[in-house]
Backbone as a printed PyTorch tensor [residue, N CA C, xyz], in Angstrom:
tensor([[[ 12.2580, -38.9390,  -6.5160],
         [ 12.8790, -37.8830,  -5.7590],
         [ 12.5240, -36.5160,  -6.3470]],

        [[ 12.4530, -36.4080,  -7.6780],
         [ 12.0890, -35.1530,  -8.3270],
         [ 10.6720, -34.7500,  -7.9530]],

        [[  9.8040, -35.7240,  -7.8430],
         [  8.4170, -35.4620,  -7.4820],
         [  8.3420, -34.8440,  -6.0850]],

        [[  9.1300, -35.3920,  -5.1390],
         [  9.1450, -34.8550,  -3.7830],
         [  9.6510, -33.4180,  -3.7540]],

        [[ 10.7000, -33.1100,  -4.5080],
         [ 11.2480, -31.7540,  -4.5580],
         [ 10.2270, -30.7830,  -5.1410]],

        [[  9.5280, -31.1880,  -6.1790],
         [  8.5070, -30.3390,  -6.7890],
         [  7.3640, -30.0980,  -5.8160]],

        [[  6.9570, -31.1220,  -5.0920],
         [  5.8840, -31.0010,  -4.1140],
         [  6.3010, -30.0730,  -2.9690]],

        [[  7.5370, -30.1840,  -2.5220],
         [  8.0320, -29.3160,  -1.4510],
         [  8.0670, -27.8570,  -1.9110]],

        [[  8.4990, -27.6230,  -3.1420],
         [  8.5270, -26.2530,  -3.6860],
         [  7.1190, -25.6920,  -3.7870]],

        [[  6.1630, -26.5120,  -4.2350],
         [  4.7740, -26.0800,  -4.3430],
         [  4.2070, -25.7410,  -2.9710]],

        [[  4.4870, -26.5770,  -1.9780],
         [  3.9890, -26.3350,  -0.6170],
         [  4.5570, -25.0360,  -0.0530]],

        [[  5.8270, -24.7560,  -0.3150],
         [  6.4320, -23.5090,   0.1600],
         [  5.7870, -22.3100,  -0.5070]],

        [[  5.5010, -22.4190,  -1.7950],
         [  4.8820, -21.3050,  -2.5220],
         [  3.4690, -21.0350,  -2.0250]],

        [[  2.7320, -22.0740,  -1.7190],
         [  1.3560, -21.9200,  -1.2640],
         [  1.3020, -21.2700,   0.1110]],

        [[  2.2680, -21.5480,   0.9640],
         [  2.2110, -21.0270,   2.3280],
         [  3.0120, -19.7360,   2.5060]],

        [[  3.4300, -19.1000,   1.4210],
         [  4.2010, -17.8540,   1.5110],
         [  3.3130, -16.7070,   1.9740]],

        [[  3.8590, -15.4920,   1.9710],
         [  3.1500, -14.3020,   2.4420],
         [  1.7390, -14.2430,   1.8490]],

        [[  0.7520, -14.0940,   2.7340],
         [ -0.6440, -14.0030,   2.3040],
         [ -1.3520, -12.9390,   3.1350]],

        [[ -2.1560, -12.1090,   2.4640],
         [ -2.9380, -11.0960,   3.1710],
         [ -4.1840, -11.7350,   3.7670]],

        [[ -4.4920, -11.3720,   5.0030],
         [ -5.7330, -11.8150,   5.6450],
         [ -6.7250, -10.6640,   5.7850]],

        [[ -6.2350,  -9.4330,   5.7080],
         [ -7.0820,  -8.2340,   5.6920],
         [ -6.4280,  -7.2020,   4.7920]],

        [[ -7.1470,  -6.5180,   3.9740],
         [ -8.6100,  -6.4510,   3.8810],
         [ -9.1870,  -7.7160,   3.2350]],

        [[-10.4220,  -8.0020,   3.6020],
         [-11.1250,  -9.1490,   3.0490],
         [-11.9690,  -8.7160,   1.8660]],

        [[-12.4080,  -9.6870,   1.0840],
         [-13.1840,  -9.4090,  -0.1210],
         [-14.4140,  -8.5610,   0.2190]],

        [[-14.6440,  -7.5240,  -0.5950],
         [-15.7720,  -6.6050,  -0.4710],
         [-15.8060,  -5.8030,   0.8370]],

        [[-14.7180,  -5.7980,   1.5860],
         [-14.6490,  -4.9760,   2.7970],
         [-14.6990,  -3.5040,   2.3820]],

        [[-15.2160,  -2.6550,   3.2510],
         [-15.3180,  -1.2260,   2.9720],
         [-14.3660,  -0.4720,   3.8970]],

        [[-13.4970,   0.3370,   3.2920],
         [-12.5230,   1.1140,   4.0600],
         [-12.7860,   2.6000,   3.9180]],

        [[-12.8280,   3.2900,   5.0440],
         [-12.8730,   4.7490,   5.1030],
         [-11.4330,   5.1730,   5.3600]],

        [[-10.7660,   5.6870,   4.3300],
         [ -9.3440,   6.0090,   4.4470],
         [ -9.0560,   7.2530,   5.2740]],

        [[-10.1010,   7.9770,   5.6990],
         [ -9.8770,   9.1090,   6.5880],
         [ -9.6550,   8.6160,   8.0240]],

        [[ -9.8820,   7.3280,   8.2490],
         [ -9.6850,   6.7050,   9.5540],
         [ -8.5550,   5.6840,   9.4570]],

        [[ -8.2140,   5.0600,  10.5710],
         [ -7.1920,   4.0170,  10.5890],
         [ -7.7450,   2.7300,  10.0030]],

        [[ -6.9380,   2.0720,   9.1780],
         [ -7.2660,   0.7740,   8.6010],
         [ -6.0430,  -0.1140,   8.7610]],

        [[ -6.2700,  -1.3920,   9.0310],
         [ -5.1620,  -2.3040,   9.2790],
         [ -5.0510,  -3.3480,   8.1760]],

        [[ -3.8650,  -3.4370,   7.6040],
         [ -3.5370,  -4.4880,   6.6450],
         [ -2.8910,  -5.5960,   7.4640]],

        [[ -3.3530,  -6.8410,   7.3010],
         [ -2.7810,  -7.9660,   8.0500],
         [ -2.3400,  -9.0450,   7.0820]],

        [[ -1.2940,  -9.7920,   7.4670],
         [ -0.7790, -10.8680,   6.6370],
         [ -0.1610, -11.9570,   7.4980]],

        [[  0.0090, -13.1110,   6.8750],
         [  0.7720, -14.2010,   7.4690],
         [  1.9870, -14.4090,   6.5780]],

        [[  3.0610, -14.9170,   7.1670],
         [  4.2790, -15.1430,   6.3980],
         [  4.9790, -16.4010,   6.8890]],

        [[  5.9660, -16.8260,   6.1150],
         [  6.7840, -17.9860,   6.4720],
         [  8.2480, -17.5560,   6.4830]],

        [[  9.0960, -18.4070,   7.0050],
         [ 10.5110, -18.0590,   7.1700],
         [ 11.2350, -17.8040,   5.8480]],

        [[ 10.7140, -18.3110,   4.7510],
         [ 11.3740, -18.1050,   3.4570],
         [ 10.9830, -16.7810,   2.7960]],

        [[ 10.0420, -16.0460,   3.3730],
         [  9.6610, -14.7430,   2.8250],
         [ 10.7710, -13.7300,   3.1080]],

        [[ 10.8760, -12.6880,   2.2790],
         [ 11.8580, -11.6310,   2.5550],
         [ 11.5620, -10.9820,   3.9070]],

        [[ 12.5800, -10.4040,   4.5390],
         [ 12.3990,  -9.7840,   5.8550],
         [ 11.6660,  -8.4540,   5.7640]],

        [[ 11.7160,  -7.8070,   4.5960],
         [ 10.9920,  -6.5620,   4.3890],
         [ 10.3450,  -6.5680,   3.0090]],

        [[  9.3340,  -5.7490,   2.8580],
         [  8.6720,  -5.6010,   1.5620],
         [  8.0180,  -4.2340,   1.4870]],

        [[  7.6090,  -3.8680,   0.2780],
         [  6.9020,  -2.6040,   0.0560],
         [  5.4080,  -2.8900,  -0.0550]],

        [[  4.5830,  -1.9800,   0.4510],
         [  3.1250,  -2.0930,   0.3530],
         [  2.6110,  -1.0470,  -0.6230]],

        [[  1.7290,  -1.4720,  -1.5280],
         [  1.1420,  -0.5380,  -2.4870],
         [ -0.3620,  -0.7390,  -2.5610]],

        [[ -1.0770,   0.3730,  -2.7180],
         [ -2.5110,   0.3650,  -2.9440],
         [ -2.7070,   0.3590,  -4.4510]],

        [[ -3.4410,  -0.6220,  -4.9570],
         [ -3.6350,  -0.7780,  -6.3970],
         [ -5.0720,  -0.4050,  -6.7610]],

        [[ -5.2130,   0.5150,  -7.7040],
         [ -6.5230,   0.9230,  -8.2190],
         [ -6.7560,   0.1660,  -9.5210]],

        [[ -7.6700,  -0.8120,  -9.4790],
         [ -7.9590,  -1.6520, -10.6380],
         [ -8.9620,  -1.0160, -11.5950]],

        [[ -9.4810,   0.1630, -11.2570],
         [-10.4870,   0.7960, -12.1240],
         [ -9.8480,   1.5820, -13.2620]],

        [[ -8.5370,   1.7290, -13.2420],
         [ -7.8420,   2.4690, -14.2910],
         [ -7.0780,   1.5180, -15.2000]],

        [[ -6.8380,   1.9550, -16.4250],
         [ -6.0440,   1.1670, -17.3610],
         [ -4.9050,   2.0280, -17.8410]],

        [[ -3.6820,   1.7020, -17.5720],
         [ -3.2680,   0.5810, -16.7310],
         [ -3.5910,   0.8550, -15.2590]],

        [[ -3.5220,  -0.2080, -14.4410],
         [ -3.7570,  -0.0440, -13.0130],
         [ -2.7760,   0.9710, -12.4490]],

        [[ -3.2140,   1.7080, -11.4390],
         [ -2.3030,   2.6540, -10.7970],
         [ -1.9370,   2.1460,  -9.4070]],

        [[ -0.6970,   2.3790,  -9.0380],
         [ -0.1850,   1.9320,  -7.7430],
         [  0.2570,   3.1380,  -6.9390]],

        [[ -0.1890,   3.1960,  -5.6930],
         [  0.2160,   4.2470,  -4.7690],
         [  0.9940,   3.5840,  -3.6400]],

        [[  2.2040,   4.0320,  -3.3960],
         [  3.0200,   3.4480,  -2.3310],
         [  2.4410,   3.8230,  -0.9710]],

        [[  2.1390,   2.8060,  -0.1940],
         [  1.6630,   3.0030,   1.1770],
         [  2.8710,   3.0920,   2.1030]],

        [[  3.8060,   2.1530,   1.9360],
         [  5.0360,   2.1250,   2.7360],
         [  6.1450,   1.5190,   1.8880]],

        [[  7.2830,   2.1730,   1.8780],
         [  8.4050,   1.7150,   1.0740],
         [  9.1050,   0.5130,   1.6960]],

        [[  9.1030,   0.4100,   3.0200],
         [  9.7620,  -0.7030,   3.7060],
         [  8.9270,  -1.1120,   4.9150]],

        [[  8.4300,  -2.3440,   4.8880],
         [  7.6160,  -2.8770,   5.9780],
         [  8.3030,  -4.1300,   6.5140]],

        [[  8.3570,  -4.2780,   7.8320],
         [  8.9440,  -5.4490,   8.4770],
         [  7.9520,  -6.6140,   8.3680]],

        [[  8.3360,  -7.6550,   7.6610],
         [  7.4680,  -8.8090,   7.4260],
         [  7.0110,  -9.4460,   8.7350]],

        [[  7.8840,  -9.5080,   9.7270],
         [  7.5670, -10.1950,  10.9820],
         [  6.4730,  -9.5020,  11.7950]],

        [[  6.1820,  -8.2440,  11.5190],
         [  5.1530,  -7.5100,  12.2720],
         [  3.7580,  -8.1030,  12.0590]],

        [[  3.4790,  -8.6030,  10.8510],
         [  2.1830,  -9.2170,  10.5830],
         [  1.0450,  -8.2550,  10.3150]],

        [[  1.3100,  -6.9630,  10.4650],
         [  0.2720,  -5.9730,  10.1760],
         [  0.8780,  -4.5940,  10.0020]],

        [[  0.1120,  -3.7390,   9.3450],
         [  0.5260,  -2.3620,   9.1090],
         [ -0.7220,  -1.4940,   9.1850]],

        [[ -0.6630,  -0.4160,   9.9470],
         [ -1.8090,   0.4670,  10.1250],
         [ -1.6600,   1.6770,   9.2180]],

        [[ -2.6980,   1.9480,   8.4420],
         [ -2.7370,   3.1190,   7.5680],
         [ -3.5960,   4.1700,   8.2510]],

        [[ -3.0900,   5.3850,   8.3070],
         [ -3.8450,   6.5160,   8.8560],
         [ -3.9570,   7.5790,   7.7850]],

        [[ -5.1810,   7.9810,   7.4580],
         [ -5.4200,   9.1140,   6.5700],
         [ -4.7210,   8.9760,   5.2200]],

        [[ -5.0290,   7.9400,   4.4970],
         [ -4.4620,   7.7190,   3.1650],
         [ -5.3390,   8.4130,   2.1250]],

        [[ -4.7260,   9.0850,   1.1730],
         [ -5.4600,   9.8040,   0.1300],
         [ -5.6220,   8.9070,  -1.0860]],

        [[ -6.8740,   8.5930,  -1.4400],
         [ -7.2010,   7.7980,  -2.6280],
         [ -8.6770,   8.0170,  -2.9460]],

        [[ -8.9970,   8.0670,  -4.2140],
         [-10.3730,   8.3180,  -4.6390],
         [-11.2810,   7.1440,  -4.2580]],

        [[-12.4860,   7.4210,  -3.7540],
         [-13.4380,   6.3460,  -3.4720],
         [-13.7160,   5.5200,  -4.7330]],

        [[-13.7930,   4.1950,  -4.5410],
         [-13.8810,   3.2860,  -5.6710],
         [-14.1050,   1.8760,  -5.1330]],

        [[-14.6420,   0.9920,  -5.9610],
         [-14.9210,  -0.3750,  -5.5270],
         [-13.8700,  -1.3890,  -5.9600]],

        [[-12.8040,  -0.9550,  -6.5900],
         [-11.8380,  -1.9080,  -7.1530],
         [-10.4050,  -1.6400,  -6.6870]],

        [[-10.1660,  -1.7920,  -5.3970],
         [ -8.8220,  -1.6320,  -4.8510],
         [ -8.3260,  -2.9530,  -4.2950]],

        [[ -7.0130,  -3.1050,  -4.2850],
         [ -6.3750,  -4.2030,  -3.5710],
         [ -5.0480,  -3.6920,  -3.0270]],

        [[ -4.4480,  -4.4760,  -2.1540],
         [ -3.1350,  -4.1760,  -1.5980],
         [ -2.1800,  -5.2140,  -2.1740]],

        [[ -1.0070,  -4.7650,  -2.6180],
         [  0.0090,  -5.6960,  -3.1020],
         [  1.2850,  -5.5080,  -2.2890]],

        [[  1.9770,  -6.6290,  -2.0770],
         [  3.2820,  -6.6190,  -1.4140],
         [  4.3350,  -6.9260,  -2.4640]],

        [[  5.3960,  -6.1310,  -2.4630],
         [  6.4950,  -6.3170,  -3.4050],
         [  7.7890,  -6.5130,  -2.6330]],

        [[  8.5340,  -7.5400,  -3.0200],
         [  9.8060,  -7.8380,  -2.3650],
         [ 10.8400,  -6.7700,  -2.6850]],

        [[ 11.6800,  -6.4800,  -1.7110],
         [ 12.7880,  -5.5470,  -1.8920],
         [ 14.1130,  -6.2970,  -2.0430]],

        [[ 14.0660,  -7.6140,  -1.9180],
         [ 15.2430,  -8.4660,  -2.0110],
         [ 15.6830,  -8.5960,  -3.4700]],

        [[ 16.9490,  -8.3920,  -3.7400],
         [ 17.4320,  -8.4650,  -5.1240],
         [ 17.3770,  -9.8780,  -5.6910]],

        [[ 17.4500, -10.8930,  -4.8290],
         [ 17.4010, -12.2860,  -5.3030],
         [ 15.9700, -12.8160,  -5.4020]],

        [[ 15.0740, -12.2480,  -4.6440],
         [ 13.6800, -12.6950,  -4.6130],
         [ 12.8030, -11.4600,  -4.7860]],

        [[ 12.8190, -10.8750,  -5.9900],
         [ 12.0810,  -9.6220,  -6.1710],
         [ 10.7680,  -9.8560,  -6.9070]],

        [[  9.9680,  -8.8240,  -6.9700],
         [  8.6770,  -8.9180,  -7.6340],
         [  7.5330,  -8.9700,  -6.6390]],

        [[  6.3520,  -9.2400,  -7.1570],
         [  5.1500,  -9.2770,  -6.3210],
         [  5.1470, -10.5160,  -5.4490]],

        [[  4.8870, -10.3150,  -4.1700],
         [  4.8180, -11.4180,  -3.2190],
         [  3.3850, -11.8830,  -2.9970]],

        [[  2.4510, -10.9300,  -2.8930],
         [  1.0650, -11.2710,  -2.5630],
         [  0.1440, -10.1360,  -2.9630]],

        [[ -1.1450, -10.4610,  -3.0810],
         [ -2.1720,  -9.4600,  -3.3440],
         [ -3.3830,  -9.7800,  -2.4800]],

        [[ -3.9700,  -8.7340,  -1.9060],
         [ -5.1520,  -8.9060,  -1.0630],
         [ -6.3920,  -9.1310,  -1.9180]],

        [[ -7.4740,  -9.4020,  -1.2490],
         [ -8.7710,  -9.4650,  -1.9030],
         [ -9.1490,  -8.0550,  -2.3680]],

        [[-10.0550,  -7.9550,  -3.3210],
         [-10.5200,  -6.6500,  -3.8000],
         [-11.4900,  -6.0690,  -2.7660]],

        [[-11.3060,  -4.7820,  -2.4450],
         [-12.1390,  -4.1140,  -1.4500],
         [-12.5500,  -2.7410,  -1.9660]],

        [[-13.4150,  -2.0750,  -1.1960],
         [-13.9690,  -0.7810,  -1.5790],
         [-13.4320,   0.3210,  -0.6780]],

        [[-13.0720,   1.4420,  -1.2830],
         [-12.7350,   2.6450,  -0.5200],
         [-13.9710,   3.5360,  -0.5680]],

        [[-14.5490,   3.8250,   0.6020],
         [-15.7740,   4.6180,   0.6720],
         [-15.4970,   6.1000,   0.8430]],

        [[-14.3390,   6.4200,   1.4530],
         [-14.0080,   7.8260,   1.6880],
         [-12.4920,   7.9790,   1.6880]],

        [[-12.0240,   9.0370,   1.0300],
         [-10.5970,   9.3170,   0.9830],
         [-10.1570,  10.0290,   2.2470]],

        [[ -8.8840,   9.8620,   2.5560],
         [ -8.2800,  10.6690,   3.6000],
         [ -8.1040,  12.0790,   3.0650]],

        [[ -7.6350,  12.9590,   3.9000],
         [ -7.4430,  14.3510,   3.5140],
         [ -5.9550,  14.6450,   3.5410]],

        [[ -5.4640,  15.2470,   2.4740],
         [ -4.0550,  15.6170,   2.4380],
         [ -3.8090,  16.7150,   3.4470]],

        [[ -2.8570,  16.4840,   4.3200],
         [ -2.4660,  17.5040,   5.2820],
         [ -1.2230,  18.1890,   4.7380]],

        [[ -0.9850,  19.3910,   5.1520],
         [  0.1770,  20.1060,   4.6370],
         [  1.0370,  20.6230,   5.7760]],

        [[  2.3560,  20.4800,   5.5830],
         [  3.2800,  21.0520,   6.5460],
         [  3.6890,  22.4410,   6.0760]],

        [[  3.4480,  22.7240,   4.7990],
         [  3.6230,  24.0580,   4.2410],
         [  2.4980,  24.2370,   3.2310]],

        [[  2.4160,  25.3770,   2.6290],
         [  1.3020,  25.6580,   1.7260],
         [  1.3310,  24.8280,   0.4560]],

        [[  2.4670,  24.2180,   0.1210],
         [  2.5390,  23.5150,  -1.1600],
         [  2.9100,  22.0480,  -1.0700]],

        [[  3.1240,  21.4820,   0.1200],
         [  3.5670,  20.1020,   0.2300],
         [  2.5070,  19.2360,   0.9020]],

        [[  1.6830,  18.4900,   0.1390],
         [  0.6970,  17.6040,   0.7530],
         [  1.3670,  16.3710,   1.3430]],

        [[  0.8190,  15.8780,   2.4640],
         [  1.3590,  14.6740,   3.0940],
         [  0.2330,  13.8050,   3.6170]],

        [[  0.5390,  12.5390,   3.8410],
         [ -0.3530,  11.6500,   4.5700],
         [  0.5320,  10.7430,   5.3950]],

        [[ -0.0460,  10.0080,   6.3500],
         [  0.7760,   9.2240,   7.2520],
         [  0.3800,   7.7680,   7.2460]],

        [[  1.3020,   6.9260,   7.6440],
         [  1.0650,   5.5080,   7.8380],
         [  2.0740,   5.0290,   8.8560]],

        [[  1.6720,   4.1220,   9.7640],
         [  2.6060,   3.6720,  10.7710],
         [  2.5650,   2.1650,  10.8970]],

        [[  3.7230,   1.5820,  11.1010],
         [  3.7960,   0.1500,  11.3450],
         [  3.4370,  -0.0850,  12.7970]],

        [[  2.7960,  -1.2120,  13.0730],
         [  2.5000,  -1.5170,  14.4610],
         [  3.7210,  -2.1780,  15.0720]],

        [[  3.8550,  -2.0990,  16.3660],
         [  5.0240,  -2.6390,  17.0370],
         [  5.8170,  -1.5010,  17.6390]],

        [[  7.0800,  -1.7740,  17.9610],
         [  7.8810,  -0.7780,  18.6490],
         [  8.6050,   0.1760,  17.7240]],

        [[  8.7460,  -0.1910,  16.4620],
         [  9.4390,   0.7160,  15.5600],
         [  8.6870,   0.8240,  14.2510]],

        [[  8.8620,   1.9300,  13.5890],
         [  8.2230,   2.1480,  12.3020],
         [  9.2770,   2.0450,  11.2220]],

        [[  8.9910,   1.2600,  10.1880],
         [  9.9540,   1.1100,   9.1050],
         [  9.5710,   1.9490,   7.9070]],

        [[  8.5320,   2.7430,   8.0460],
         [  8.1030,   3.6140,   6.9600],
         [  8.8490,   4.9290,   7.0520]],

        [[  9.3220,   5.4130,   5.9320],
         [ 10.0360,   6.6840,   5.9540],
         [  9.0740,   7.8200,   5.6430]],

        [[  9.2730,   8.9880,   6.2600],
         [  8.3840,  10.1210,   5.9930],
         [  8.3490,  10.4920,   4.5230]],

        [[  9.4780,  10.3680,   3.8180],
         [  9.4810,  10.7460,   2.4060],
         [  8.5780,   9.8270,   1.5920]],

        [[  8.4890,   8.5450,   1.9790],
         [  7.6220,   7.6240,   1.2510],
         [  6.1610,   7.9860,   1.4620]],

        [[  5.7910,   8.4080,   2.6930],
         [  4.3960,   8.7390,   2.9240],
         [  4.0260,  10.0690,   2.2990]],

        [[  4.9630,  10.9900,   2.2120],
         [  4.6750,  12.2710,   1.5720],
         [  4.4080,  12.0700,   0.0900]],

        [[  5.1610,  11.1870,  -0.5520],
         [  4.9600,  10.9780,  -1.9820],
         [  3.6200,  10.3090,  -2.2520]],

        [[  3.0990,   9.5530,  -1.2770],
         [  1.8080,   8.9020,  -1.4460],
         [  0.7060,   9.9260,  -1.6730]],

        [[  0.6670,  10.9580,  -0.8450],
         [ -0.3850,  11.9600,  -0.9730],
         [ -0.2330,  12.7330,  -2.2690]],

        [[  0.9870,  13.0750,  -2.6100],
         [  1.2080,  13.8080,  -3.8560],
         [  0.8050,  12.9600,  -5.0560]],

        [[  1.1670,  11.6720,  -5.0200],
         [  0.7870,  10.7830,  -6.1240],
         [ -0.7300,  10.6400,  -6.2030]],

        [[ -1.3740,  10.4960,  -5.0550],
         [ -2.8190,  10.3220,  -5.0600],
         [ -3.5130,  11.5660,  -5.5890]],

        [[ -3.0230,  12.7420,  -5.2190],
         [ -3.6110,  13.9670,  -5.7570],
         [ -3.4570,  14.0080,  -7.2640]],

        [[ -2.2840,  13.6110,  -7.7500],
         [ -2.0580,  13.5940,  -9.1910],
         [ -2.9710,  12.6030,  -9.8810]],

        [[ -3.1960,  11.4440,  -9.2520],
         [ -4.0720,  10.4440,  -9.8510],
         [ -5.5300,  10.8720,  -9.7870]],

        [[ -5.9130,  11.5160,  -8.6890],
         [ -7.2950,  11.9090,  -8.5170],
         [ -7.6590,  13.1150,  -9.3720]],

        [[ -6.8020,  14.1160,  -9.3910],
         [ -7.1100,  15.3590, -10.0720],
         [ -6.2740,  15.5900, -11.3280]],

        [[ -5.3930,  14.6620, -11.6560],
         [ -4.5280,  14.8510, -12.8040],
         [ -3.6080,  16.0310, -12.5540]],

        [[ -3.1880,  16.6580, -13.5850],
         [ -2.2880,  17.8030, -13.4710],
         [ -3.0540,  19.0360, -12.9990]],

        [[ -4.3290,  19.1030, -13.2820],
         [ -5.1270,  20.2860, -12.9660],
         [ -5.1820,  20.5620, -11.4690]],

        [[ -5.2780,  19.5290, -10.6310],
         [ -5.3780,  19.7350,  -9.1790],
         [ -4.1690,  20.4540,  -8.6180]],

        [[ -2.9430,  19.8890,  -8.7820],
         [ -1.7660,  20.5720,  -8.2450],
         [ -1.5450,  21.9530,  -8.8890]],

        [[ -1.8310,  22.1040, -10.1780],
         [ -1.6660,  23.3980, -10.8200],
         [ -2.6380,  24.4250, -10.2290]],

        [[ -3.8450,  24.0090,  -9.9250],
         [ -4.8310,  24.9270,  -9.3370],
         [ -4.3320,  25.4210,  -7.9870]],

        [[ -3.6990,  24.5440,  -7.2030],
         [ -3.1540,  24.9410,  -5.8990],
         [ -2.0580,  25.9780,  -6.0850]],

        [[ -1.1570,  25.7390,  -7.0440],
         [ -0.0560,  26.6920,  -7.3030],
         [ -0.6000,  28.0400,  -7.7270]],

        [[ -1.5450,  28.0530,  -8.6610],
         [ -2.1030,  29.3200,  -9.1420],
         [ -2.8860,  30.0340,  -8.0270]],

        [[ -3.5500,  29.2820,  -7.1650],
         [ -4.2640,  29.9030,  -6.0520],
         [ -3.3040,  30.5670,  -5.0900]],

        [[ -2.1480,  29.9480,  -4.8790],
         [ -1.1440,  30.5300,  -3.9860],
         [ -0.5010,  31.7700,  -4.5960]],

        [[ -0.4000,  31.8060,  -5.9010],
         [  0.2030,  32.9570,  -6.5730],
         [ -0.7360,  34.1540,  -6.6550]],

        [[ -2.0350,  33.8900,  -6.5680],
         [ -3.0330,  34.9710,  -6.7250],
         [ -3.0700,  35.8860,  -5.5300]]])
């Protein structure tokens, strides 16, 4: 009986949330729309967070794509995401459930060929957008705004945002 329970637990773990896109060595132009796709099972959390992981840095850096994504949608469309071109990116899903937290899945490693462009609603606040497919969006504007700011900080370090401030003061 213990063997059957262990086998059932293993089968559930194997068929849990899995990314189907991006695929290995796929090339993404982040200035355009890109679609993250996944499959899920009934035991997966109803929502999760999506993060873009840059494996070329030590430690790896994570940029939040969406703070809350509806698992049942099966896909999420990214529009104009800011991230430095590089060959070592992946997407990770993190559970928001307090009982089932941590990393749920990781996509294949893919390449970013071109970064999106930070848009501004004012002279000092960079933003980027991402939208869930379906009838409602579970991404909050504050989560997408922090993505662009974080990416600028990762891409240009402190010098990039400081240069913008000093340029505005001049």
